[in-house]
C-alpha positions as CSV (number, residue, x, y, z in Angstrom):
1,X,-71.2,21.7,57.8
2,X,-67.8,20.7,56.3
3,X,-65.9,22.9,53.8
4,X,-63.1,21.3,51.8
5,X,-60.3,23.5,50.5
6,X,-57.7,22.0,48.1
7,X,-54.3,23.6,47.5
8,X,-52.6,22.3,44.4
9,X,-48.9,23.1,44.1
10,X,-45.6,22.2,42.4
11,X,-42.3,23.8,43.4
12,X,-44.0,26.4,45.4
13,X,-41.6,26.7,48.4
14,X,-41.7,30.5,48.4
15,X,-45.5,30.8,48.5
16,X,-47.1,27.6,49.8
17,X,-46.7,28.4,53.5
18,X,-48.5,31.7,53.1
19,X,-51.3,29.8,51.3
20,X,-51.6,27.2,54.0
21,X,-51.5,29.9,56.7
22,X,-54.3,31.8,55.0
23,X,-56.5,28.8,54.7
24,X,-56.0,27.5,58.2
25,X,-56.4,31.0,59.8
26,X,-60.0,31.1,58.4
27,X,-61.1,28.6,61.1
28,X,-59.0,29.7,64.0
29,X,-61.9,31.5,65.7
30,X,-64.1,29.6,68.2
31,X,-67.5,30.5,66.7
32,X,-67.1,29.2,63.1
33,X,-70.1,27.1,62.0
34,X,-68.1,24.8,59.8
35,X,-65.4,22.1,59.9
36,X,-62.5,22.6,57.6
37,X,-61.1,19.7,55.5
38,X,-57.8,20.9,54.1
39,X,-56.3,18.9,51.3
40,X,-52.9,19.6,49.7
41,X,-51.9,17.9,46.4
42,X,-48.3,18.4,45.4
43,X,-46.9,17.4,42.0
44,X,-43.7,15.9,43.4
45,X,-41.9,19.2,44.2
46,X,-38.1,19.2,44.5
47,X,-37.6,22.7,45.8
48,X,-38.4,22.6,49.5
49,X,-42.2,22.8,49.2
50,X,-42.6,19.8,51.5
51,X,-40.4,21.4,54.2
52,X,-42.4,24.6,53.9
53,X,-45.6,22.6,54.6
54,X,-44.2,20.7,57.5
55,X,-45.4,23.1,60.3
56,X,-49.0,22.6,59.0
57,X,-49.0,18.8,58.5
58,X,-51.1,18.1,61.6
59,X,-53.9,20.3,60.3
60,X,-53.8,19.0,56.7
61,X,-56.4,16.3,56.4
62,X,-55.0,14.7,53.2
63,X,-51.6,15.3,51.8
64,X,-50.5,13.8,48.5
65,X,-47.1,14.4,47.0
66,X,-46.3,12.4,43.8
67,X,-45.2,13.2,40.3
68,X,-48.1,13.9,38.0
69,X,-48.7,15.3,34.5
70,X,-49.6,18.8,35.8
71,X,-52.9,20.6,35.6
């Protein structure tokens, strides 16, 4: 079974790494019955959000960062 989790952010450099760590830690155990698809959609942040996510990039299935019109 696949579970998809989407994190939507904009200028969230101070909190986005904690969010990513929380999501990714949910599947760190060996006996989980599901596959995680982690998606991050960033609204074109200019505050270091992308740098904060860099340590997690290999575990993010889809990463989109582009200006948008917000939620």
